[in-house]
N, C-alpha and C positions, 0 to 999 in steps of 0.2 A: 198977895191976893189969895184968898181961900179958893180951893178947887171947886169948879162948877161942873156938875153932871148934866150932860145934854142928851136928851133922847130924841132921835129923829126917825120918822116913819116914811120919809120920802127920799128917793135916790138922789134927787136934785140937790138936797141939802148936803148929803154926804159928798157928792162930787165937789161942791163948793168948799168943803173942808179940806180937799186936796191942795188948796192954796194956802193952808195954814202954815205959819212959821214954826209951829210946835211939832216936834218929832212924834210925841205920843199921839197927838191928834191925827197926824198923817198915817201912822201905823194902824190905828184903830179904824180909820176911814178906809184904808186899803183892805183891811181884813173884812170889813162889812161889805165892801164892793165885791170881794172874792166870793163870799157866800151868796150874794145876790146874783152874780153872773153865773154861778154854778148851777142854778136852778133850771134855766131853760134858755133857748136862743133868743126869745123875745126880750128877756132882760138884758142880754148882751147888746141888742139893737137899741134899747132904751139908754144904756150907758153911752153908746156911740153917739146918739143924738144929743146927749147932754154935754158932750165934749170931754168925757172922762179919759179917752185914750191920749189926747194931747197932754193932759195934766199928769197922767201916769208915766208918760214917756220921760218927763223931766225927773221923775222920782226913781227910775231904775238905775240912775247913776248917783243917787243920794248918798251922802257920807255915812248916814246911819244904816247899819246892816239890816236892822229889822224893817225899817221903811223900804229899803231897797228890796229885801226878800219879799215882803208883802205885795209891793208893786209888781214885781216879776210874776208872782203867783197869779195876780189878776190878768196879766198879759197872757200867761200860759193857757188860762181858761178861755179868755175872749178870742184868742187867735183861731179857734175852731170855726169862727164865723167868717164867711167870705168877705163881707164888707169891711170887717175889722182888719182882715189881712191886707186888703187893698190900701187902707189908710196907713197901716204899719209900713208898707212898702214905700208909700209917699214920704213917710217920716224917716225912712232909711234906718230902721232900728237894728238891722242885722249886726252891724259892727258893735253896737252897745251890748247886744245879747251875747255875742261871742266873747266879749271882754269879761263876762260874768262866768265863763267856763274855766277860769284860772283855778289851779289845784287848791289854792288856799280858800276859795269861796265855800260857802255853806252848801251842804248836799241838797237842801231844799231849793236853793237858788239854781244849782245844777239841774235839778229835776224839772223845774218849770221853765228854765231858759231853753233846755233841749226840747221840751214839749212845744214851746212856742216856735222854735226853729223847725221842728218836724211838721207842724201845721203849715208853716210858711213855705217849706221846701216843695210843696205840691206845685207851685208856680215856677216856670222856667227861669224867669228873671231873678227870683230869689235864690235859686240854685246857683246861678252864675255868681251872684254877690257873695254867697257863703264860701264858694270855692276861691274866688279872687281875694277875699279878705282873710284867707288862711284858716277857714273853719274846719277843714277836714282833720287836721292834726289834733285839736282838742277833742273833737268828737270821737276819733279813734282811741284816744287815751281814756276817755270816759267809758269805753266798752268794758274796761276792767274795774269799773266802780263797784263798791260793795253794795250800793243801793240798786235793787232790781229795776226800779222805775227809771232811774238815770240811764241804766244800761238799755232798757227797752226803748226809751226815747232816742237815745243816741244811735242805736242800730237801725231804728226806723228812719231816722233822718239820713243816715248813710245810704240806706236802701233807696231812698228817693233820689239822692244826689247821683248815685251811680247809674241811674237810668240814662244819663247823658254820657255818651261814649268817651268824651274828653275827661270826665271825672274818673272814669275807670282806670285810665293810665296813671292818674295822680295817686289814687288809693293804693295802687300796686307799689308805687315808689315809697309809700308810707307804711308798708308792711301790715296791711289790714287783715290779711288772710289768717295768720296765727291767732289773733284774738277772736276772730269769727269762729274758728274751729273750736276754741275753748268754750264759746257760748253754746256749742252743741251739747255740752255736758251740763248745761244749766238745768235747774229743777223746775224752771218755768217754761211751759210749752210755747207760750207766745214769743219768748226770746229765742228759743230754738228755731221756731218757724221763721221769724224775721231774719235770723242768721242764715238759714238755708236759702231763703229768697234772695238775700244779698249775694250769697255765693253763686246762685244760679245766674244772676246778671253778670257778675264780674268774671265768671268762668267762660263767658262767651269769647274772651280774649285769650289767645294761646299762651301769652306770657303768664297770665294769672293761672291758667291750668297747670303749667309747669310748676309754679310755686306751690299750688295746691297739692300736687303729687309729691313734691319734695318734703312737704310738711305732714305726710301720712294722711292727707285728707281723704284719699280713696278708701283707706281702711275704715275711717270714721263713717263714711257714707254707706259702705257695705254692712257695717255693724248695725247701723240704724235700720237697714232693710231686713236684717236677720232678727231684729228684736220686735216681737209682737206688741210690746208695750208702747212702741213708737209708731204704731200704725197710722196715727194722724200726721206723721211727718214723712211717710213713705213716698207720697206723690212728689213733694219738693226735693227729697233726697234723690229720687230717680231722675228728676229734671237736671240736677247738678251733674249727676253721673252721666247723663246723656250728653251733656256738653263735653265732658272729659273723654268720652268714647270716640270723639271726632279725631283724636290724635292717635296715630298708629302706635307710637311708643307706649302710650297709656293703655291702649287696648291690649297690646301684647303683655304688659305687666299684669293686667287684670286676668288675662287668659292663663298666664303662667301660674298665678296664685290660685287658680280655680274659681276666681270671682265671676267670670263670664258665665260659666255653667250654672253657678248659684243664681246669678241674675236672671237667666232665662228660665230656670226652674221656678224662681220666685214669681215671675210673670205668669208662668203656666198655671200656678195654683191660686193666684190672686183672683178675687171676684170683684175687685174695686175698679170700675171703669176708668177712673182717672189714672190709676196706676198702669192699667193696660194701655191706655192711650199714650201716656208718657214713655212707656217702654218702647212702643212702636216708633214714637218720635225720636227716641235715642238711637234706635237701629237705623232710622233714616239718616240722621246726622252722620253716624259712623260710616254708613255705606257710600258716602260721597268719595271716599278714598279707596282705590283699588286694593291695597293691602288689607284694609279693614274688611272689605267684602270677602276676601279670601279667608280671613280669620273667622268671620261670622258664618261662612259656609261650612268651615270645618266643625263648628259647634252646632250645625244643623238648625240654624235660625229659621230656615224655611218652614219647619214644622210648627214653630211657635207662631209665626205670622199667619199661617193657614188656619190655625186654631182660633186666632183672634178674629178672623173673618166671620166666624160662626157666633161671635158674641152679640147679644141682642142690645147693642148700643151703637148708634150711628157714628158717634165720635170715634169709637174704637175701630169701626169698619173703615172709616176714612183714613185714620192714621196707619192702619195695617196695610191698606191698599197703597198708600204713599211709600211705605217701607218696601213693599214688593217692587214698586216701580224703580226705586233706587237700587235694590239688590239685583235687578235684571241685567245690570252691567256686567255681572259675573256670569259666565256661560254655564257653569255648573248649577248655579242657583236658578238660572233661567230654565234649564232642563227640569230641575226639581219642581218648580212651580207649574211647568207644563204638564207634569204627570198628575199633580194633585190639586193645584189651586185654581185652575182656569174655570171649572164648573161653578165654583163659589162666586168668582168674580163676574161671570156671565149672569148669574142669578141676581147679583146686586144691580144690574142694569135696569131691572124692573122696580127698583126702590122708588118710593115717593119722595125721598130726600134727594134733592138735586146735588148736594155736596157728595153724598155717597155715590151717586151715579157718575159724577165727574171723576172722583178718585178711582173708581173701578175701571172705567173706560180708559183712563190714563195708564193704569197698570196693564191693561190688555194691549194698549198701543206699544208699550215697552216689551211685553212678552212676545208679541207677534212680529216684531221687527226682525227681518232676516231669519225667521224661523218658520219653515213650512210645517213642522210637526205641531208647534203651538197654534199656528193658524188653523190647522186641521182640527185641533182640539176645540177651538172656539166654535167652529162650524158644527162639530159633532155635538156640542153642548146646546145646539139650537140658538146660537148667538147672532146669526145674520139678521133675522127679523128684528131682534131687540136692538141691534146696532143701528139699523136703518131708522128705527123709531127714535133712537137717541139723537139723531140728526135734528130732531125737533125739540131738543131739551132747552131749558131756560138759560143754562150757563154756557157761555162761549167756549170755555175749556172743554166741556163735555162734547160739544158739537165738533170742535176741531179734532179731538182725539178719536171720536167715533169715525170721522172721515179717514183718519190715518189707519185705523184698524181695518176698515173695509178695503182700503187701498192695499194693505198688506195681504189680506185674504185674496184679493183679486189677482195676485201673482200666480194663483193656481186656477186653471181654466174652469173646472167644475164650479168652483166658488164664484168665479167671475160671472158666469152665466146665471147662477142663482141670485147673486146680488142685483144683476141687471134686470132680472125678472120682477124685482120689487120696485121698479120705476126710479132707480137711483138718480138718473140724470135729471129728472123733473125736480127732485129734492135739491140736487146740487145747483140747479139753475137759481133757486131761491137763495141758497147760501152764498152764491157769488155776489149777491146784493148786500151782504152783511157789512157793517161798518167796523167790524173787529178784524184786525190784520191777520192773526193766526187762523181765524175761520176762513178768511179770503184765501190765504195761502194754501191751506189744506184742501179747500174746495177746488181750487184751480188744479192742484196736484192730482186730486181724484178725477177731475175731468180729463186730465192728460192720460190717466191710467185707463179709464173706461172708454175714452174717446177713440180707442183703436178699433172699436167695432162700429160698422156702418149704421146699424140700428140705433146704437147709443148716440151717435152724432145726430141722427134724425130726431131722436127724442129730445136732445138738448136744443136743437134748432126750433122744434115745434113748441117747446116750453119757454121759448124766449130767453134762452141762456147765453146766446152769443153776445148780445148787447152788454150785459153786465160784465162778461168776460173781457170784452174789449176795453171797458172802463177801467178794469184793473191794470191795464197796461200803463195807465197814468199814475199808478200808485208810487208814492215816495218810498215805500218799503221795498227793499231790494229783493227779499225772498218772494213777496207777493208778485212783484213785477216779473221775476224770473219764472215762477211757476205759471203765471198767466201766459207768458211767451211760449212756454213749453206746451200748454194746453192749446193755444192757437196753432202751433206747429202741427200737433196731432190732428186737430180738427180740419186741417186742409187735406185730409185723406180722401175726401170726395169732392167732386166739382161743385155740387149745390151748396155745401157748407162753405167752401172756399169763396165762391161768388158772393154769398151773403156776408161773409167776413169783410170782403173787399168793399161791398156796398155800405157797410157800417163804419168804414173808415180805418180798418185795421192796418192797411198798407201805409197810410199817412203817419199813423202813430208809430209804427215800427220803424219807419224811415227816420222819424224824429229821434227815437230812442237810439238808433244806431249812429246818429250823428254826434251823440254825446258820449264822450269817453268814460264818464262816470256812471252812466245809466245802461249802456249796452252790455249784453252778455252773449254767451254762445247760443243760447236758445233764441234770443231776439234776432240774431243774424240768420239762423237756420229757419226761423218762422217766416221772416221776410222772403227768404229764398224760396221756401215752399209755396207761399202765397203767390209770389211772382211766377212760379211754375204753372199756376193755374190762371195766370194773366200774362201771357207771353208778350202781348203788345207792350204792356207797361215794363216788363222785364227788359225787353230789347231796348226800349227807349231810355231806361235808366242805367242799365248795366252794359248795354252794347254787346251782349253776348247771349247766344242761344246754343246750348249743347246738343249733342246728337240725340239725347233723350227728350229734349224739348221739341215735341212734334207740333209743327204749325198746322192749325186747323182753320176751318172757315170762320171768318169774322176777325182774323188777325189783321192788324194795320200797323204801318210804320210811319209815325209822325215825326221822326227825327229824335235827336237827343234832347232831353229836357233837364234843366238844372235842378238840384235838390231843393225841395221846398216849393217848387212850382206845381200847381194843380195839374193832374193828368186828366185830360178831357176824353170823354167817350167818343166813339165814332159818330154817334148821333149828334152830339154837341158840335163836333167838328164839321159835320155835313151841313149844319144849320148856319154856320158862319158865312158872312159875305165873302165873295171872291176876293182874294188878296194876291199879292205878288210873293208871298212867302212860300217856303218849300211845300210841295204837294204832299198830301197824305196818300200813301199807297196801301190799298187794302186788298185782302184775299177773301174770295167767297165763290167757290165752285160748287156750292151745294144746291141741288134741286130737290124740292120737297115732293113727296109722293102724292100729296093732295093738291098739287098745283093744277090750275085749270088752264089748259091751252086751247085757244080758239083758232082753229086753222080753217081757212076758207075751203069749202068743198070743191070749188072749181079750179083749184090750183093746177097749173100745168106742170108736167114732169121736168121740163127743161128750164124752168125758171132759175135764175142764177143770182138772185139778190135777196139776202135775208136781213131784215131789220128788226131790231128789238127796242120796244118802247115801254119800259116799266113806268108805272105812275110816278116813281121816285124822281124821274127826270122831267116829267111832263109839267108839273106845276110847283109843288111845294117842297121838293127835296125829301118827301116822305115816300117810303115804300110800304104800303099798307098791307098788313098780314091778316086782315079780317077774313077775306076770301082767298088770299094768296093768288091774286090774279095776274097771270102773265099773258100778254097779247102778242101772238106771233103771227105775222102774215107775210106772204110772198108777193113781190111786186114784179110785174112783167116789164120788159124793156119798153114796149109800146104803151102809150097812155090813151086808150080809147074811152068810149062812154062807159063800157062795163067796168073798166078800172076805176073810174070816178065813183061809180055806184058802190064798188067794193070798199073804197076808202070811206064813203059815207056810212056803210055798215059798221066798219071798225070804229068810226068816231062815235056812232050811236052806242056801241057796246061799251066803249070807254066811259061815255057820259053816264050810262046806266050804272056802271060799276062804281063811279065816283059818287053818284047820287045816293047809293046805298051804304056809303062809308061814313062813319062818324069818327073823325080824327081824334076826338077826346078819348074814345074807348079803344083806340088802335094801338098796337104794339109795333114799334119801329123796327124794321129789319133792313139790312143792306141788300141791294139788288144782286142777283147771281151774275157771275162773270162767265159767260158762255165760252169766251175765247180761252180763258184759263182751263175750263173744263175740257175743251178740245185738246189743249196742250197735254193735260194729264192723260187723256185717253190715248193720244198718239205715243206718249212716252211709255205707257203701259204696253202698247202693242209692239213698239220697235226696240225699246231699251231694256225693258224688264226681261225679255227672253235671253239676253246675252249671258254667257256662261260665267264670267268672272266679275267681281265688283270693280276691278280696275277698268275693264272694258265699259261697264255701265257708267262709271264716273266720267270717262272720256267722252262717251257718246252723249251723255246728258249735258256736259259742258258745251259741246258743239251745238246741240239742239237749242240750248238757252241763248247762246251767242247769235245763232241764226235768227231767232225770233226777236232779238233786240238790237238789230243793226249790224250784225256780223262782226268779224275781227277788225281791229283798229290798229293802225301803225302807232307805235309809241310816241314818235316825234310829231304826229299829227293829232294827238289826243285833244289838243285845244281847239281843233277845227270841228270836232264832233259836237254838233249843236243840239245836244239832248235837252237843254233847258228850254229852247224855243218849242220843241216838240211837246214837252210836258205842258207848257203854258197854253198851247193850242188845244190840248185835250181838256184842260181846266175850263177854258173859254167855251169850248163846245158843250161841256156838261153843266156849265154855270155852277161849278162846285169845286172846292179845294180837294175833294176826295176822288181819287182816281183808281179804277180797277187795274190791277197789274197787267191783265190781259190786253188792255188798251195801249200799253207802252210798247212802241215799236222801235224806239231809239233809246236804249237804256244805258246808263253808265254803271260804274262798279256796284253801287248799292242796289240798283234795280235788278241787275243780273244775279247778284249773290242771293237776293231774296227769292227770286224765281227759282234758282237752282235748289235752294233749301226747301221751298214749297213742294216742288215736284219730287225731289229726293225723298222727302218724308212720305209721300204718297206711294212710292214704289219701293220703299224699304231700303234705301241707301243711307247709311249712317253718315251724317255730316253736321258740322257746326256752322254757325253764322256769326261773324265777328264784325263789329262796326269800327271803322278807323276814322281818321280825321279827313276833312276836306272832301266829303262825299265818297270816301273810300269804304269798301266793305269787301269781305272775302269769305270763302268757305274753306274749312279744314276737314280733311278726310284722313282716316287711318287705314292703310293698306299693308298687307303682308307681302313682302318681296319673295321672289322665287328662291328656292334653295340653291346654294352654289353647286356647281358640277361636282359629281362624285360624292355628294352628301344627301342622297335622296331620303326623303322622309324627315329631314331636319326642319323643325318648325321655328322660324325666325320671329322675333317680336315685331309687332306692327310698327310701321314708320308713318309719321305724320307729314302730310303734303298740303300745299296750298293749290287750289284749282284755278288755273288761268281761264278766265271767262272773257278777257278783253283783247289781249294781243295775239296769243296763240291758243285759241280755245281748245281745251282738252289737255294742254300741257300741264304736267304735275310738277310743282316746284317744291323741293324738299324744305320742310320747315326749318328755320334757323339759318338758311343760306343767305348769301348776299342777294341772290336773285329774288328770294322771297321778300326780303326787305324792300327791294325796288318795286315790287308789285304792291306791297301794303302801304308804303309811305311815298310821299312826293320827294 
């Protein structure tokens, strides 16, 4: 058959020709499609839609080398298109392409097969396929190809493959570094650049850095930096060198060869921001190791970094600030930066660039840590106001580190006062609401630092900072939780703040934390103890112990021991409960207010002998109304005549008028005063306080308490002492479970121990109150015994005693003795 010349002007016809059985037709069709696809991306999409990729895939393994070559050429061009690559992955062409990299194949096939692989290696799944199918070895071999296009495509493909850290280990085993170093000598800049980029990635692994050093790679890199003609490679060469500087041995070798000095000098004279930035990054990497920091300090790297802060490029400023932060771990560098670099860093806090601001304040945080001189330098550079403003920055890192710097400065009293004058607590109250853990942690730490001052605590309380602070106690972040506990502990320094913390539930949360072995910490335990010190009723109920420093004040009540997790009720809530047969609540209140109104009948006779007290609290609703703080006191004669009845009517009218003018909704509940307890305290002050020694006072007070609560009891007749019936009668009389301690005339261990502690605290006798089991309680006192004869002036250590209030009132039982155990336990 004579040859037939066919001229086609449509791509569809040429695609159909790919199914021809004739090799010449196939070769010419592939060549035509290659030219068509090379023009633009739209043509590639046209061929994809016509099904050319599937037909070409069959031809890349064709037995005719020209057909095979031309088909691979089309693949190499079309693979730059994303949709084409997607189809190629579905067809699983990588294995076929890798088979074309055999040494005996044509260089053109090598060129376009590696080009196609380089395009496809952008996707992670193809990277995995290439590595798993053994593609690294032929690609590394082709780095030595005489054709620059093959070399360029191969090194680019390897660069993409080593982005995956698992591939880095494999290329190390295949000795990729020597051929990459050879490529640095190439006459083609693009090949040199790709080789350096690949070296930068693989040098992140220490093993590869060692191999790079063994193959004189450091010398090659330094030579590139010294050669002005290679200025377009300086950035990447510096990046590789930066990775190598992380190793102490490498840095020492460079220093010994004079390379480090050359490197710092090169950075100092360079005006290229990328070079300056990469140099600072290299110093940062190196500074992570203490020995490296020492070497860098010997080469006066601080001067180089301070100079970089002056460069008018935000990226360079950020990198230099980060390097300064890393170098601050070296004390000599820290001092050097304190002398020169702090003003520049403070100035950067006013930058409009948030990254610059964050890097600068992070450096200042490192510089001022445990350094009073550097903290002073920050303050002298007018940094306090800028730091306070930085607390409102956009980046959480800047906010957290600004709080850290301010905390560091606050270690010195003048700066503490200065910072506080800027309303720091109001700002911190907002930061406590942050959702960022480092910000929460640093803000809580700052609250703990500034909260030592009463005015600062008031500011925090007024700004609503206590509620978010308590919320941080729930944090799952250990550091946040610990710092929040610390801040709560500090904020208990005044009663108002402590009361507010308790009202917001801090006690319950701290108890929950301390019940968990994984969440509790030293601060949580101390914070709970400090809070309980401001809520002695709850402390005694939960811990069963009040120390001599825990002074019982009016409003204290003993509701018995409560179990962990059970809600602790207020005295008001307890007083509102219906009368029950449960243990009575014993409360203490000997306080009379100066503005209390006493209405005493003018015609009272001097010999009247009966005083009765009727607070509104007991008259109707268990409320003692403090709107007018009305106490009604009147005397009643023995005889009951007409005048007496008239007086009773007067009193009734007064009570009625008082109640009519009271709005319970707007009233503040207060417990009624205990006049009997007030008399006890007055009597003790007159008769016991004047005694000369503490021992005499303790004995006298013990006898006084026992006398007021039923007197001494024989040990074997203790069960006949019917104190329970007496307490029940009082409860029935008052129609309330809350009993003033002065009303108790027959008291057992815990009544007497409480009364002893109350009066002892009022007349300055140090004693503790301890709750035992089965209604037992006792007081512990520390007394100094007399010096032995012949050793006048010898000061003996104090001894601890249990005060007997039951059996031999006033008898002091030595702590730890069998007699003490008999008193404390059944």
